[in-house]
VOPAGU-2260 file (C-alpha; in pm, 1 decimal, decimal comma):
REM VOPAGU-2260
SITE   aa  ch    i         X         Y         Z
SITE  MET   A    0    -906,3     827,1   -4213,8
SITE  VAL   A    1    -591,9     941,5   -4376,1
SITE  THR   A    2    -264,6    1080,5   -4264,2
SITE  ARG   A    3    -281,5    1467,3   -4291,9
SITE  ARG   A    4     -49,5    1763,9   -4262,9
SITE  LEU   A    5    -147,0    2027,7   -4037,3
SITE  THR   A    6     -48,5    2395,9   -4067,1
SITE  ILE   A    7      41,3    2567,4   -3731,8
SITE  LYS   A    8    -176,7    2884,6   -3687,4
SITE  LYS   A    9     -98,7    2933,6   -3305,1
SITE  CYS   A   10      81,6    2758,5   -3014,9
SITE  ASN   A   11    -146,2    2748,7   -2721,0
SITE  ARG   A   12     102,5    2630,7   -2450,6
SITE  VAL   A   13     136,4    2870,9   -2161,0
SITE  HIS   A   14     320,8    2659,8   -1901,1
SITE  PRO   A   15     630,7    2464,2   -2042,5
SITE  ILE   A   16     595,0    2169,0   -1815,3
SITE  ARG   A   17     222,5    2100,7   -1867,1
SITE  VAL   A   18     154,9    1737,4   -2016,9
SITE  VAL   A   19     137,2    1760,0   -2378,8
SITE  GLY   A   20    -204,0    1725,8   -2557,5
SITE  PRO   A   21    -387,1    1766,7   -2904,0
SITE  THR   A   22    -493,2    2122,3   -2815,6
SITE  ASP   A   23    -154,6    2259,3   -2766,2
SITE  PHE   A   24    -164,9    2388,7   -3112,0
SITE  THR   A   25    -428,8    2558,3   -3338,8
SITE  THR   A   26    -408,7    2399,9   -3678,6
SITE  GLU   A   27    -585,8    2382,5   -4008,4
SITE  ALA   A   28    -564,2    2102,3   -4276,1
SITE  ALA   A   29    -284,1    2119,4   -4525,4
SITE  GLY   A   30    -316,9    1810,2   -4751,9
SITE  GLU   A   31    -222,7    1443,6   -4728,5
SITE  ILE   A   32      80,7    1249,0   -4651,1
SITE  LYS   A   33     171,5     881,3   -4642,5
SITE  PRO   A   34     257,7     746,6   -4321,3
SITE  GLU   A   35     567,4     588,3   -4455,7
SITE  GLU   A   36     713,7     940,9   -4544,7
SITE  VAL   A   37     649,2    1048,2   -4196,5
SITE  LEU   A   38     853,2     733,9   -4086,7
SITE  ARG   A   39    1127,2     786,8   -4324,4
SITE  ASP   A   40    1194,2    1158,4   -4265,8
SITE  PRO   A   41    1387,1    1236,0   -3950,2
SITE  LYS   A   42    1206,3    1574,9   -3902,0
SITE  PHE   A   43     894,6    1429,2   -3794,2
SITE  SER   A   44     887,9    1310,3   -3421,0
SITE  LEU   A   45     594,2    1172,1   -3229,7
SITE  TYR   A   46     435,0    1444,6   -2993,4
SITE  CYS   A   47     104,6    1335,7   -2849,4
SITE  PHE   A   48    -216,7    1142,9   -2900,9
SITE  ASP   A   49    -565,3    1281,2   -2998,6
SITE  PRO   A   50    -796,0    1004,3   -2848,3
SITE  GLU   A   51   -1124,4    1198,4   -2963,8
SITE  ASN   A   52    -991,4    1145,6   -3331,5
SITE  ALA   A   53    -792,4     825,4   -3271,0
SITE  SER   A   54    -489,6     968,0   -3405,0
SITE  ALA   A   55    -104,5    1011,8   -3316,3
SITE  ILE   A   56      31,2    1377,9   -3375,0
SITE  PHE   A   57     378,1    1443,4   -3499,1
SITE  VAL   A   58     577,4    1752,1   -3494,4
SITE  GLU   A   59     786,8    1853,5   -3806,4
SITE  ALA   A   60    1089,5    1998,9   -3649,0
SITE  SER   A   61    1314,3    2260,6   -3820,3
SITE  ASP   A   62    1615,8    2126,0   -3634,7
SITE  PRO   A   63    1540,4    1763,1   -3545,7
SITE  SER   A   64    1884,8    1698,8   -3395,7
SITE  ALA   A   65    1840,4    1995,2   -3131,4
SITE  VAL   A   66    1505,8    1817,5   -3036,6
SITE  ASP   A   67    1690,9    1497,2   -2962,7
SITE  ARG   A   68    1979,9    1673,8   -2755,6
SITE  ALA   A   69    1711,9    1862,7   -2559,2
SITE  PRO   A   70    1704,1    1828,8   -2186,0
SITE  PHE   A   71    1335,8    1799,5   -2214,4
SITE  TYR   A   72    1249,1    1648,0   -2547,5
SITE  TYR   A   73     864,0    1764,6   -2552,8
SITE  GLN   A   74     969,7    2137,8   -2474,2
SITE  ALA   A   75    1200,7    2132,2   -2773,7
SITE  GLN   A   76     936,4    1981,2   -2999,1
SITE  VAL   A   77     731,9    2290,8   -2962,3
SITE  GLN   A   78    1020,9    2524,9   -2998,3
SITE  TYR   A   79    1128,5    2397,6   -3311,1
SITE  ALA   A   80     786,1    2300,5   -3467,9
SITE  VAL   A   81     727,4    2418,9   -3792,5
SITE  GLY   A   82     423,4    2186,3   -3872,4
SITE  LEU   A   83     233,5    1877,8   -3775,5
SITE  VAL   A   84      91,9    1541,4   -3881,0
SITE  SER   A   85    -204,7    1375,9   -3775,0
SITE  MET   A   86    -191,5     981,1   -3833,2
SITE  PRO   A   87    -480,1     747,4   -3752,0
SITE  PHE   A   88    -395,4     487,4   -3488,8
SITE  ASP   A   89    -431,7     201,3   -3742,7
SITE  ALA   A   90    -159,6     354,7   -3973,1
SITE  PHE   A   91      53,3     444,3   -3673,2
SITE  HIS   A   92      51,7      71,1   -3545,1
SITE  LYS   A   93     106,6     -47,1   -3870,2
SITE  VAL   A   94     427,8     167,3   -3966,2
SITE  THR   A   95     571,8     120,1   -3625,3
SITE  ALA   A   96     543,5    -265,9   -3631,7
SITE  ALA   A   97     805,8    -270,6   -3893,0
SITE  ILE   A   98    1054,7     -87,7   -3687,6
SITE  PRO   A   99    1318,8    -327,5   -3511,3
SITE  GLU   A  100    1434,4    -276,6   -3166,8
SITE  PRO   A  101    1797,7    -161,8   -3140,1
SITE  PRO   A  102    2065,3    -427,8   -3182,4
SITE  LYS   A  103    2182,5    -399,7   -2822,1
SITE  GLY   A  104    1829,1    -313,6   -2669,9
SITE  LEU   A  105    1619,1     -54,9   -2518,1
SITE  ILE   A  106    1719,2     114,7   -2202,0
SITE  PHE   A  107    1449,8     289,9   -1979,3
SITE  ILE   A  108    1540,0     537,4   -1715,3
SITE  HIS   A  109    1277,0     602,7   -1458,0
SITE  SER   A  110    1296,0     818,2   -1153,0
SITE  VAL   A  111    1114,2    1002,9    -872,1
SITE  GLY   A  112    1239,2    1341,4   -1022,0
SITE  ARG   A  113    1498,1    1564,3    -884,7
SITE  CYS   A  114    1745,0    1272,0    -832,8
SITE  GLY   A  115    1992,2    1264,6   -1146,3
SITE  SER   A  116    1784,2    1119,3   -1424,8
SITE  THR   A  117    1842,0    1410,4   -1658,1
SITE  LEU   A  118    2217,9    1372,6   -1583,5
SITE  ILE   A  119    2201,7    1004,3   -1657,3
SITE  SER   A  120    2011,0    1098,2   -1989,5
SITE  LYS   A  121    2312,3    1323,1   -2076,8
SITE  VAL   A  122    2566,7    1091,1   -1983,7
SITE  LEU   A  123    2419,8     837,1   -2225,8
SITE  GLU   A  124    2401,7    1108,9   -2497,2
SITE  GLY   A  125    2779,7    1142,8   -2453,0
SITE  ILE   A  126    2819,1     789,8   -2593,5
SITE  PRO   A  127    2806,8     766,3   -2969,7
SITE  ALA   A  128    2658,6     421,3   -2963,6
SITE  ILE   A  129    2340,2     535,7   -2789,6
SITE  HIS   A  130    2054,3     745,3   -2901,6
SITE  SER   A  131    1934,5     887,3   -2584,5
SITE  LEU   A  132    1580,8    1075,1   -2568,9
SITE  SER   A  133    1499,7    1290,8   -2240,3
SITE  GLU   A  134    1117,6    1291,4   -2171,2
SITE  PRO   A  135     911,4    1237,8   -2491,7
SITE  ASP   A  136     575,9    1326,1   -2316,4
SITE  ASP   A  137     330,5    1138,3   -2502,3
SITE  LEU   A  138     434,1     864,6   -2234,4
SITE  THR   A  139     311,0    1098,7   -1967,5
SITE  GLN   A  140     -15,7    1177,0   -2156,5
SITE  MET   A  141    -100,9     815,0   -2153,1
SITE  VAL   A  142    -119,5     832,7   -1753,7
SITE  GLY   A  143    -393,8    1095,1   -1780,7
SITE  LEU   A  144    -577,1     889,2   -2063,3
SITE  ARG   A  145    -580,6     581,1   -1832,5
SITE  ALA   A  146    -751,1     798,6   -1562,1
SITE  GLU   A  147   -1006,7     910,8   -1805,4
SITE  GLY   A  148   -1104,3     529,9   -1873,7
SITE  PHE   A  149    -895,4     464,7   -2185,7
SITE  PRO   A  150    -864,5      95,1   -2209,8
SITE  ASP   A  151    -565,6     -85,6   -2080,7
SITE  GLU   A  152    -507,1    -291,7   -2400,7
SITE  ALA   A  153    -536,6      14,0   -2620,6
SITE  LEU   A  154    -297,9     192,2   -2411,3
SITE  ARG   A  155     -40,6     -92,8   -2421,2
SITE  ARG   A  156     -77,3     -95,1   -2801,7
SITE  LEU   A  157      11,4     295,5   -2794,8
SITE  LEU   A  158     286,7     236,7   -2548,3
SITE  GLU   A  159     448,7     -27,1   -2748,0
SITE  SER   A  160     412,9     178,2   -3094,0
SITE  SER   A  161     522,6     474,8   -2915,8
SITE  VAL   A  162     858,6     322,6   -2789,0
SITE  ARG   A  163     915,0     139,5   -3128,6
SITE  TRP   A  164     870,8     501,5   -3307,5
SITE  ARG   A  165    1183,7     608,6   -3089,9
SITE  CYS   A  166    1371,6     328,5   -3249,0
SITE  LYS   A  167    1332,4     438,3   -3603,7
SITE  PRO   A  168    1647,5     537,1   -3806,5
SITE  ARG   A  169    1778,0     894,8   -3756,5
SITE  LEU   A  170    2019,1    1151,0   -3859,2
SITE  GLY   A  171    2390,4    1030,6   -3799,3
SITE  SER   A  172    2545,4     680,6   -3760,4
SITE  ALA   A  173    2334,2     385,6   -3645,4
SITE  VAL   A  174    2329,4     309,8   -3276,7
SITE  GLY   A  175    2335,8       1,9   -3074,3
SITE  HIS   A  176    2103,4     117,4   -2784,2
SITE  VAL   A  177    1812,0     349,4   -2767,8
SITE  ALA   A  178    1750,6     499,7   -2417,6
SITE  ILE   A  179    1418,2     666,8   -2309,9
SITE  LYS   A  180    1422,0     884,9   -2000,2
SITE  SER   A  181    1074,6     954,7   -1896,5
SITE  ARG   A  182     885,5    1197,1   -1655,0
SITE  SER   A  183     827,6    1055,1   -1309,4
SITE  GLU   A  184     461,4    1028,9   -1362,8
SITE  VAL   A  185     506,1     753,5   -1616,4
SITE  MET   A  186     588,6     508,6   -1314,5
SITE  VAL   A  187     210,2     492,8   -1272,8
SITE  LEU   A  188     229,4     290,2   -1596,5
SITE  ALA   A  189     471,8      37,0   -1435,5
SITE  ASP   A  190     226,9    -245,6   -1470,8
SITE  LEU   A  191     194,9    -214,5   -1857,4
SITE  LEU   A  192     545,9     -88,0   -1928,5
SITE  GLY   A  193     742,9    -383,7   -1765,7
SITE  PRO   A  194     534,1    -646,2   -1945,3
SITE  ALA   A  195     542,3    -465,8   -2275,7
SITE  PHE   A  196     930,4    -464,9   -2280,5
SITE  PRO   A  197    1022,0    -766,2   -2066,5
SITE  HIS   A  198    1376,4    -794,7   -2220,8
SITE  SER   A  199    1483,7    -428,0   -2212,1
SITE  LYS   A  200    1687,6    -285,8   -1920,3
SITE  HIS   A  201    1471,5     -76,3   -1675,4
SITE  PHE   A  202    1685,6     171,4   -1453,5
SITE  PHE   A  203    1530,9     375,7   -1150,6
SITE  LEU   A  204    1665,1     650,2    -990,2
SITE  TYR   A  205    1543,8     775,3    -648,0
SITE  ARG   A  206    1636,9     974,4    -338,9
SITE  ASP   A  207    1535,0    1020,5      39,6
SITE  GLY   A  208    1172,1    1136,2      52,7
SITE  VAL   A  209    1245,8    1467,6     266,7
SITE  SER   A  210    1552,8    1549,0      90,6
SITE  TRP   A  211    1347,3    1506,5    -246,0
SITE  MET   A  212    1060,6    1735,4    -118,6
SITE  ARG   A  213    1318,9    1999,3     -13,7
SITE  SER   A  214    1446,5    2001,0    -379,2
SITE  VAL   A  215    1095,6    2024,2    -516,6
SITE  PHE   A  216     999,2    2302,7    -244,8
SITE  ARG   A  217    1290,8    2500,7    -317,7
SITE  GLY   A  218    1153,9    2619,5    -658,2
SITE  TRP   A  219     784,3    2692,9    -532,3
SITE  SER   A  220     649,8    3053,9    -567,7
SITE  PRO   A  221     700,3    3232,2    -242,5
SITE  GLU   A  222     339,7    3342,5    -255,3
SITE  ARG   A  223     201,0    2970,8    -262,0
SITE  ASP   A  224      45,7    2920,6      97,6
SITE  VAL   A  225      48,8    2535,0     133,0
SITE  TYR   A  226    -243,5    2549,4     375,3
SITE  ASP   A  227    -470,2    2737,0     124,0
SITE  GLU   A  228    -770,1    2508,1     133,2
SITE  ASP   A  229    -926,6    2640,2    -198,9
SITE  LEU   A  230    -595,6    2602,8    -387,5
SITE  ASN   A  231    -513,4    2258,3    -232,0
SITE  ARG   A  232    -859,9    2134,2    -331,0
SITE  LYS   A  233    -795,9    2239,3    -684,8
SITE  MET   A  234    -461,7    2082,4    -660,4
SITE  GLU   A  235    -604,2    1742,3    -567,7
SITE  THR   A  236    -828,3    1766,4    -847,0
SITE  SER   A  237    -566,9    1836,3   -1097,8
SITE  TRP   A  238    -327,5    1590,4    -960,5
SITE  SER   A  239    -572,1    1314,6    -949,8
SITE  ASN   A  240    -552,3    1289,1   -1307,9
SITE  THR   A  241    -196,7    1152,1   -1296,4
SITE  ILE   A  242    -154,4    1030,5    -936,9
SITE  PRO   A  243    -436,4     775,5    -839,3
SITE  LEU   A  244    -313,3     783,4    -481,4
SITE  VAL   A  245    -444,9    1150,9    -478,5
SITE  ARG   A  246    -784,1    1016,2    -548,2
SITE  GLU   A  247    -764,8     736,5    -323,8
SITE  LEU   A  248    -648,0     943,9     -22,2
SITE  SER   A  249    -854,3    1265,2     -91,0
SITE  ARG   A  250   -1103,1    1357,4     198,4
SITE  ASN   A  251   -1449,3    1504,3     162,6
SITE  GLU   A  252   -1408,2    1742,3     492,7
SITE  ALA   A  253   -1084,7    1894,1     388,0
SITE  PRO   A  254    -830,5    1868,2     135,8
SITE  MET   A  255    -443,9    1746,7     214,7
SITE  ASN   A  256    -206,2    2026,5     240,5
SITE  ALA   A  257       0,0    2098,1     -79,8
SITE  ILE   A  258     315,7    1911,4      80,0
SITE  GLN   A  259     111,4    1609,7     148,0
SITE  ILE   A  260     -20,4    1602,8    -198,7
SITE  ARG   A  261     307,2    1652,9    -373,8
SITE  VAL   A  262     482,9    1375,0    -184,4
SITE  LEU   A  263     222,3    1130,4    -324,0
SITE  ALA   A  264     404,2    1166,1    -642,9
SITE  TRP   A  265     733,4    1014,1    -473,2
SITE  ILE   A  266     538,8     750,1    -291,8
SITE  THR   A  267     358,8     666,2    -639,1
SITE  CYS   A  268     715,1     630,2    -809,1
SITE  MET   A  269     875,8     416,2    -538,1
SITE  GLU   A  270     592,2     179,1    -523,3
SITE  GLY   A  271     591,1     164,2    -897,9
SITE  TYR   A  272     947,4      48,2    -884,0
SITE  LEU   A  273     830,8    -230,5    -627,6
SITE  ARG   A  274     566,1    -332,5    -892,2
SITE  LEU   A  275     837,5    -355,0   -1154,8
SITE  LYS   A  276    1063,0    -556,0    -925,3
SITE  ALA   A  277     784,1    -802,4    -849,6
SITE  THR   A  278     804,8    -890,3   -1239,3
SITE  ASP   A  279    1077,7   -1102,6   -1409,6
SITE  ILE   A  280    1239,4    -806,1   -1612,7
SITE  PRO   A  281    1608,5    -669,6   -1599,7
SITE  LEU   A  282    1588,3    -397,4   -1338,4
SITE  SER   A  283    1832,9    -204,0   -1109,5
SITE  CYS   A  284    1832,7     131,0    -935,8
SITE  ALA   A  285    2051,2     370,7    -773,0
SITE  ARG   A  286    2027,0     634,7    -509,5
SITE  TYR   A  287    2072,4    1007,0    -575,2
SITE  GLU   A  288    2297,8    1022,2    -278,7
SITE  ASP   A  289    2519,3     772,9    -409,9
SITE  LEU   A  290    2523,1     890,7    -761,4
SITE  THR   A  291    2621,5    1249,0    -644,2
SITE  ALA   A  292    2892,2    1125,3    -367,5
SITE  ASN   A  293    3079,5     871,0    -603,5
SITE  PRO   A  294    2947,8     878,2    -949,4
SITE  ILE   A  295    3210,8     700,9   -1140,0
SITE  PRO   A  296    3154,5     351,7    -951,0
SITE  ILE   A  297    2769,2     393,6    -994,2
SITE  LEU   A  298    2795,6     489,3   -1367,9
SITE  GLU   A  299    3037,7     175,4   -1406,0
SITE  GLN   A  300    2787,1     -57,1   -1258,7
SITE  PHE   A  301    2505,2     109,7   -1454,2
SITE  PHE   A  302    2701,2      61,0   -1783,0
SITE  ALA   A  303    2763,9    -307,7   -1692,5
SITE  PHE   A  304    2393,3    -357,5   -1622,8
SITE  CYS   A  305    2298,6    -215,2   -1961,9
SITE  GLY   A  306    2569,9    -389,3   -2154,5
SITE  ILE   A  307    2730,7     -59,4   -2247,1
SITE  ASP   A  308    3115,1     -71,3   -2362,8
SITE  ASP   A  309    3337,3     152,3   -2529,7
SITE  VAL   A  310    3267,1     458,5   -2305,2
SITE  ASN   A  311    3494,4     777,8   -2328,4
SITE  TRP   A  312    3529,2     872,8   -1985,1
SITE  THR   A  313    3691,3    1216,7   -2071,5
SITE  VAL   A  314    3346,8    1300,2   -2225,5
SITE  ILE   A  315    3172,7    1153,9   -1922,1
SITE  HIS   A  316    3357,7    1362,7   -1675,9
SITE  GLU   A  317    3276,3    1676,3   -1874,2
SITE  VAL   A  318    2912,0    1605,9   -1872,2
SITE  LEU   A  319    2951,8    1527,4   -1482,5
SITE  GLY   A  320    3079,8    1877,6   -1461,5
SITE  ARG   A  321    2773,7    2049,9   -1610,5
SITE  ASP   A  322    2430,7    2129,7   -1494,8
SITE  SER   A  323    2227,3    1884,7   -1700,3
SITE  GLN   A  324    1908,9    2110,1   -1656,6
SITE  ALA   A  325    2098,2    2448,2   -1721,8
SITE  GLY   A  326    1880,3    2706,8   -1916,1
SITE  THR   A  327    1554,3    2540,5   -1824,4
SITE  ILE   A  328    1302,2    2620,1   -1556,6
SITE  TYR   A  329    1491,6    2358,8   -1357,8
SITE  ASP   A  330    1826,6    2540,6   -1378,0
SITE  ARG   A  331    2007,8    2482,0   -1047,7
SITE  GLU   A  332    2107,8    2857,7    -997,6
SITE  GLU   A  333    1745,0    2974,2   -1084,2
SITE  ARG   A  334    1601,8    2737,7    -826,8
SITE  ARG   A  335    1832,0    2870,1    -550,5
SITE  LYS   A  336    1712,4    3208,5    -621,4
SITE  GLN   A  337    1362,0    3094,3    -503,5
SITE  GLY   A  338    1509,3    2963,0    -174,1
SITE  ARG   A  339    1183,7    2831,0     -12,0
SITE  GLU   A  340    1282,1    2580,2     287,2
SITE  LEU   A  341    1054,0    2327,2     437,2
SITE  THR   A  342     954,7    2395,1     811,2
SITE  PRO   A  343     992,4    2107,8    1072,8
SITE  GLU   A  344     627,2    2070,3    1057,2
SITE  LEU   A  345     623,4    2027,4     675,7
SITE  GLU   A  346     897,8    1757,6     695,0
SITE  GLN   A  347     695,3    1581,3     950,7
SITE  ASP   A  348     417,3    1593,9     705,2
SITE  VAL   A  349     638,0    1421,4     457,6
SITE  ARG   A  350     747,0    1147,5     691,3
SITE  GLY   A  351     376,6    1093,2     805,1
SITE  MET   A  352     249,0    1028,5     455,7
SITE  ILE   A  353     550,0     790,8     386,5
SITE  ALA   A  354     469,1     613,2     708,2
SITE  LEU   A  355     124,7     532,0     574,7
SITE  ARG   A  356     266,4     315,5     325,0
SITE  PRO   A  357     379,8     -19,9     434,5
SITE  LEU   A  358     617,0    -104,6     148,4
SITE  LEU   A  359     812,5     205,4     218,7
SITE  SER   A  360     752,8     318,2     579,1
SITE  THR   A  361    1036,8     551,6     602,9
SITE  SER   A  362    1175,5     845,9     366,1
SITE  ASP   A  363    1523,8     691,6     366,4
SITE  VAL   A  364    1422,3     353,1     254,6
SITE  VAL   A  365    1663,6     154,0      50,0
SITE  LEU   A  366    1501,2     -23,6    -232,6
SITE  PRO   A  367    1582,4    -371,1    -339,1
SITE  GLY   A  368    1833,2    -395,2    -636,0
SITE  THR   A  369    1990,4     -67,2    -533,1
SITE  LEU   A  370    2371,0     -19,4    -656,4
SITE  SER   A  371    2629,0      27,4    -415,6
SITE  PHE   A  372    2980,6     145,4    -417,2
SITE  PRO   A  373    3292,4      61,7    -198,3
SITE  LEU   A  374    3320,4     249,9     121,2
SITE  GLN   A  375    3578,8     527,7     134,0
SITE  THR   A  376    3871,2     445,7     350,5
């Protein structure tokens, strides 16, 4: 197999947050290209994997710096895509094997979602010595590949090559750190991710489970009936591709309601952190409630944990004053317009699902390794 350019005939993505995949574009072959050329050219970024053809798919972007700066990397890749490249897995692994890790190391930002991880990514972006990427989505795609039976050893190789690709030289000055903020679903791969990068820094953000569900639910469509059994059965089927707990807890007689299904994502992420904690890797975490109440002490400890110095706090304060997801479907003001609120009964459903998990038990659990800040006097 050879590495080929692909001409984009049509973009097939409808919903912006759908996990990336090889059918996102309709293409036609447009000649060969050397894998080393794809590696050297900053316009090319890894987009997804095509397991049927044993290939990695790369986007050629008209503005690669805009892709790197975007709140959601994978969405910007689609926005700025002018072409694609299909590279066989063997060639992909070969070229990435030659990419060294950054001199000061890798930083992984994990989270339950809706808890400040995009803000942390933007804070890191404001530090010139760090190359910060927010949600390269081939990592999320691997969760679905695992559910489909893709072998763990093959996934581990893809995972390692994917992360190494993000360390390749880019436009601008050289950096000391590369930071990767993943979507929350990637915590399903915690057992692969931790051992694959045992010397990197892993940082996890979380929040109270009921508070998290309130934030998520606020953006739901007013027409969505959380007790609609047909929709909930479809939701269980869909979510079982990325959340193994949905498959484990699904019942034949009746589906869970939509809130019970949705909170399983929070539970999966929290338990994923505990699996990482059981390994011998550099790991720390912070609560959204602490980050928002007193961000500077939390960030100071976070920087110290990651070995980040020479921070321009004026820039950091400017980042803290902005909505890190402004202009996206998660825009704070746009979500407020939806205005859906959990009922007491639905809040109890959240607590009831969490109570079933002995490692967590309560929605306000404080995870081991959580950063703290001095109490106000």
